[in-house]
N, C-alpha and C positions, 0 to 999 in steps of 0.2 A: 317210578320212572317219570311220571308227569311232573313231579316236583322240580326236577333239574332241567327240563326242556326249555323254559323261558331264558335261563341263563345261557344255554348253548346257542339258542337263536340270537340272543343279544351279541354274543361274541362273534358269531358268523356275520351278522349284519354290520358290525363296526370294523371288521377286518380290513376293509378298504378305505376307512375314513381318514387315515393319516393322522399325524400328530396335531395337537391343538395349536392354534395360531399363537405365534410368539408376541409377547407384549413389547411395544415400542412407545416412545413418548410422542412422536410426530411422524406422520406419513404425508409427504408432498407428492401428489399423484395426478397423472393425466396430462402433464405438459411434455414438451420436447426437452429431454435432458442432454445438455452439451457437457460431457464429462471432463474434457481436457486431460484425460488419462493418457497413458503411453500409446494406446491404440486409437486415441481421438474418437472414441465411440460417441455417436449421437443416437439417442434412443427415442424414437417417436412413441407417443403415448407411454412415457416412462414414469418412474417414481423413484423417490429417495426416502429411505427409512432412517430415522434418527432416534437414538437412545442416549439421554443425557447430552453430553457435548460432542458425541461422535456419530459419524455415519455408520450404520450397520449393514446397509444393503443399497445397491443401485441396480435397477433393471426394469423390465417391462412392468407396467402398472398392474396388469392382470395377475402376474406372478407374485408381486409383492403384496397385492390385496389379499391373496390366498394365504400367504406366509405370515403376515403380521396383523396384529390387532392394535391399532393406535389409540392412545388416549386422546389425541387430537389429530384432525385431518385438514390439510389445506388442499383444496381442489384447484389444480393449475391448468385446466383445459384452456388451450389457446395461448398459453404462456411458454416462454423459454425458461428453463431452469439451468443455471450455470454457476460456477464458482464465483464467489465475491471477488471484486477487483482488489488488487494490492498496489497501493500508492507507495512506491519505493523511495520517494524523496519529497519532503515538504517541510515547511516551518509553520505549523498549524496556527499558532497564536497570532501570527502576523496577518491573519484574516481581518483583524481590527484596523489594519492600515491599508485595507484593500484599495488599490488604485490611487493611493495618495500622491504619487508622483510618477505618472506614466510618461512614456515617450521621452525619457531622459537617458543620458550617458550614465553607465553604472557608477562611475566615481562620483558624479554630481548627485545622483540619486542617494547614494550612501551618505556623503558628507553633508549635504544640505537638508535632507529629510529624515532618512532612517536613523542615523546615529543620534541626532537631536531628539527624535521621538522616543527612541529606546532609552536614552539617558533619563528622560523625565517620566515616561509612562510604562515602561516594561517592568511591571511589578509582578509579584506572585498572583495578585488578583486579576491583573490583565491577562496573564498566561492562562489562568483557569477559565476565564470568560471566553477568550479567543479560541481556546481549544474546544470548548463546548460548541461555539458557533461553527467551527470547522467540522466537528463531528456531525453536527446537524446537516451540513451541506454534503458531507461525504456519504453518510448513510442514505440520504435521499437520491444520491447519484450512483449507488451501487458499490461503493468502496466498503470493504469489511475489515481491511488491515491497512495501517499507514505507518510509514517510517518518518519519524520527526527529529529535527535538530533545532533546538532553541535554548532558552534560558529558563530557570526556575522549573525544571522539568518534573519535579515532584508534583507540581500543579497540573502539568500536561498529562501526567500519568493518572492522576486522580480524576481529571475530566474524562479521559478516555475510558477508564474503568466504569465510571458512572453512566456513560453513554452506552456501555456494553460493546465497545469496539476493541478489536485486537490492535495493539500498537507496539512498535519498536521505538523506544523513546530515548534519544541521545542527548546528553548534556553537552553543550558546546563549550569548548576550551580554546582560549585565545592567549596570545602573549600580552595583550593590553587589557585594562579593566573592562569588564562586561557588566550587565545589569545585576548579576548575582555573585560576582567574584572579582576581587581587586587584582589578583595575580593568578597565573596558571597553576601554581601550587595549591592555592585555595580552591580553584575549580576542580582540581583532581581530588581533593579531600571531599568536596561536596559530591562528586560523582561516585566515589567509593561508598559513601553513606547511602546515596540514592540507589545504587545497585543492591546493596544489602537489604534495603527496605522493600524492594519490588521483585527480588530475584525469583520468588516462588509463586508469583501471581498467575492466575489462569489466563489472563488476557494481555497483561503488560510485560514486555521484555525490556529491561533497562539496558542502555548501551552507552558506550564512550564515544564522544563526538568531537575530536580535534577538528577545528574549522577547515584548515587547508595546510598544504605544505609550505605556504609563504606567510602564514599568520601565526606560526608557532615554531619556536626554536627547536633544533634537532634533539636536544636532550629531553624536551617535553613531548615531542612526537614519540620518542622511544618510551617515555614514561606512560603515555596513554596506551600504547600497544601492550606494554607489560601489565597494566591494570586489566585490560581486556583479556589477556592471556591467562592471568591468574584467576579471574572471576568467571571466565567463560562468556563474558558479555560481547555482543557484536561491536564492531569498530567502524564508525561512519566518518567519511571525510569528503569534502568537495575536491574533485580531482580533474585536472586538465580541462577546466571549464572555458577559458577564454584565451585569446591571443596574448593579452597582457600578462596573464599568469604564466604562460609558456615562456614568454620573453624574460620575465622577472626571475623565474627559477633557473633558466639556462644561464643568465648573466651571473647569478649568485653561485651556482654549483657546477655549471658546465654540463648539466644533465636535464632531461625532460622531467616533469613532475613524477611520472611513474618510475623512471629509473632512479631518481633521487630517493623516493620513499622505499623502493626495493633495496637500495644500497644501505639504508638505515636499518633494514631488517624488520620493519614494522608490519609487513604482511605475513611474517612467519607465525604459524600457530594461532591465528585469529580469524574470525569470520568477518572479513573486510568487505565493505560496500563503498564504492566510489561514485559520487554523484556527478553526472554530466559526461565525463570521458569523451569530450569532443576532440581534443588535440592529442590523439594517441596514434603513433605510427606503428608500422608492422612489428618492430621490436617491442614496443610497449604492449601491444596486443598479445604477443607471445608471453610476455612477463605476467600480465594479468591472468591469462589462462593457467600458466604454470603455478602461480601462487594461489589460485582459486579465488581471486577477487571478483566480486560481482560489480556490475555497473547499473546505475539508475539513469535511464535516458529521459530527458525532460524537453520534449519538442517545443511546446509553447514558450517556455522560458528561454530556450536557446534562440528562438526566432525573435521574441520580443526584445531581448537584450542584444540582438545581432551578434551572438556569440559564435555562430556557425552551425554546421550540421554534423552531428556525431556519426561516425562510420559504423552504424549499427549492423549492417550486413557483414562487414568485415570482422567486427568484434565477435559476432555469433559464429561465423565460419572458423574463427580462431579457437572457439571453444569457451568463450566468455559468456556467462549467464547475464543477460541484459533484461532488466525490468523496466517498467514505465513509472514516471513520477510527474507531478504537477509543478513542483517547486512551490515557493511561497507566493502569496497573492498581493503583495504590497507594491508590485511594479514589474516583477518578472513574469507574472501571470495574474489574471484577475479572477480565476476560479479554480476549483478543485475537481474538475470534471474529467474523470478517467476515460469516459467514452470519447470525449473530444481528443484526448491524448492518443488513443488508439488510432483514430482516423488520421490525425496529423502525422503520427509516426510512420504509418504505411505510405502516405502520400509524399512525405519529405524524402524518403529513400528512393522512391520512384523518380521524382523530378531531379534529385541531385545525382543519381546514377544514370539517368536517361534510359531507364528500363522499367516498363509498367509491370514487369513480373517480380520486381524487387519487393521484398517483405510482403508477402500475400496476407490477406485479411486474417486467415487462421493463425499465422505467426504473430501478427499484432495482438490478437486476443491472447495468445500464449504468453506474450510479454506482460500482459496485464493480469495474468493468473499464474499458471504453473511455473513459467520462467521467472516471473517476479519472485515467487516463493523460493526458487533455486538461488536467485541472486542474493537473498537475505538468509540463506541456509535453513529454510523452513519447509522445504519441499516434501518432507515426510509427514508433515502435519497439515498443510493447507495447499491451496492452489489448484486442486482438482477434486472431482466428486468420486471418491473411492471409499470402500469399506475400511474403517479404521481411522480415517482422517477426521479432523475437526469439522463440525457441521457449520461451515461458513458458505452460504449460498444465497443467491438472489433470484427473484422471478421478474421477468420483463414481459410486459404486454407487447404483442407483435401484430396488433390489428389496427393500428392508426393508419391514416392515409399515406403518411410518409414511409410506412413499413410494408405495404402490400402492392403487388404480389411479391412473394419472397421465394426465390428458386435455390438459394444457397444460404445456409444458416450463418456461416462465418461472414460473408459479405453483408448480410442483413444486419448483423450485430455491429460490425465495425463501421460500415458506411451509411447505414440507414437509420438505425435506432438512436434514440437520444436519452440523455440522463433522465428526462421526465417520463420515460417509459418504464423505469424501474418502479415496481409496484410493492414488492415485499423483500425484506432483508432478514436473514437469519444468521446470527453470529454465535458460534460456540453452542449451538442448539437452542438459543433464545431468539424468539421473534422480536426484533427491535424496530421493525417498521412493517405495517400492514395497511394496504389500501392507501399508500402514500403518506400515512400518518406515523410519525416517529413516536414510539411508545416509551422510550427511555429518557427523553429530554423534554423540558417545558419550553416549547418553541416561543410562546408568547412572552415569557419572562426573558428569554435570551434576546429577543428582538428589542424589548424595552431597555435592557442593560446595554446593549450594543449602541443604541441611539444615544444614550447618555454618554457613553465613552467617546462616541464620534464628536460630541461637542468639545471634549477635552483635546482631541486631536486637532480640531480646527483652531483652538486657542494657541497651540504650540506652533503650527505652521503659519498662522497669521495670513498675510497676503501672498504667501508663496504659492504660485500655481504654474 
C-alpha cells in the first residue's frame, strides 16, 4: 500500500495545476494595447502573444503571462502597443528627389523637374536605393505596410522584402513612354511578369497601377482591369485629384472621373484603390461605395499642391473605406510621416466643415490602421491587433514632455505623439526596429549612396531652383 501512495499524492497535488504554458515566439507585455478591433478595446497593462507571423492572443498581461511561455519577451511598460500604420499611397523611390522643386505649380513641377529627372535617372538601381531609403524612413515612423506606384517595381518589391516591410507594389502604366516601358502594351507585359514573380510572397503583394483616367486610353484602362481581374492583383489609380483633372475628363467624356471609370467597367471584380478622391460629388461617392472602391486620402499632398480638401467625412458616411497616405516626397510632400498625416487629416476636416467634432482622433487613427487595411482589401490580415492576424505592431513611448499628461489615448496618439516616439516595430512577427535602431537595413550605407545620388540630381537640374 505504501508503494502507491506517492503517486496518488502527486496526482492530487497537481490536479489544480492547469495545463503547461503554451509556447510562443514573442510576448510583448506590460504596455497599453490599442487594439483597433471592432470593439475598439484598449487594454491597460496588456500583452500581445505572437507565434511565427501571426498574433495568437491579445489580452491582460497577467493572463497571457500565465498562458504562454515565450522564446523572447519585449517589456513594454510605459509604452503604447498598436497596429502598424498603413500608408495607402506613395511613390517610395521618389524619396531621392525629396524637395527638388517645392512651391511650384503641378504642371511646371512635372515638366521642368520631374520628367527630366526621371528620363535620366529613374533606373532600376535608383528605384532599389530610393525604396530602401523610404523603407528606412517609414519603419522609423511606424509604418509597417505601404502602397506604392512607380516604375521598375521589381526593384521596389526587392527593397521592401529585404527591409522586412509589407508592401502593395503597383507598376505604373501610361499612354506615353515611361522609364521602364516604351508603350502601354509593353508596360502591361512587364506587369504580368511582375505579378507572376511576386504573387506568393509573404510580404509583397504585386499590383496593377494605371496612372489615371486621363493618362491612359480607354482600351488600356480596360486591359489593366482585366489583368487585375485575371490575376487577383489589386488595381491602383490616381482618382479625382485636382480641378484640372476634373475639367479635362469632363471635357473629353462629359462625365466625372469616377463616372467615366465606372462606365468603362474597370471597377467590376477588382480590388480597386483610388488615390486622393478630392473631387467626388454625392453621386460619385455612392458609386465608389457601390463598387467597393477604397480611397487613399493624402492631406499633406493635397495641401501642398493646392489640390483642395477631400470630403473625407462624406465619403465615410457613404460607406467608402478611406485610408491615409503620404504621396511621394518630391514636391507633393517632403516626408513619409503617417503620424503627421493623421493629425492633418483630422484638423483639415474640422476647419473645412466648420465643426470641431468632425473626424475625431480615434477615427483618424482608424484611417491609418484598420480602415486603411479595408481600403486595400486586407482587413482580414492586418490593421488591428487580433488573434489570427499578421503580427504587424509598433511600440510608442508616451513619456516625453510633449506627451504628458495624457487623458485620452486617441487624442494623445493623433495630436501629441510624434514619429520620433516610435521605438519598436514588428512586421510579420519579425522585429525590424528596436530601440529606434532599424535591424534590417544598413542605414550608414543608404546614407552614403543617397548623398552620391544627390550629386547626380544636382547635375541634372543645374541652376533651376
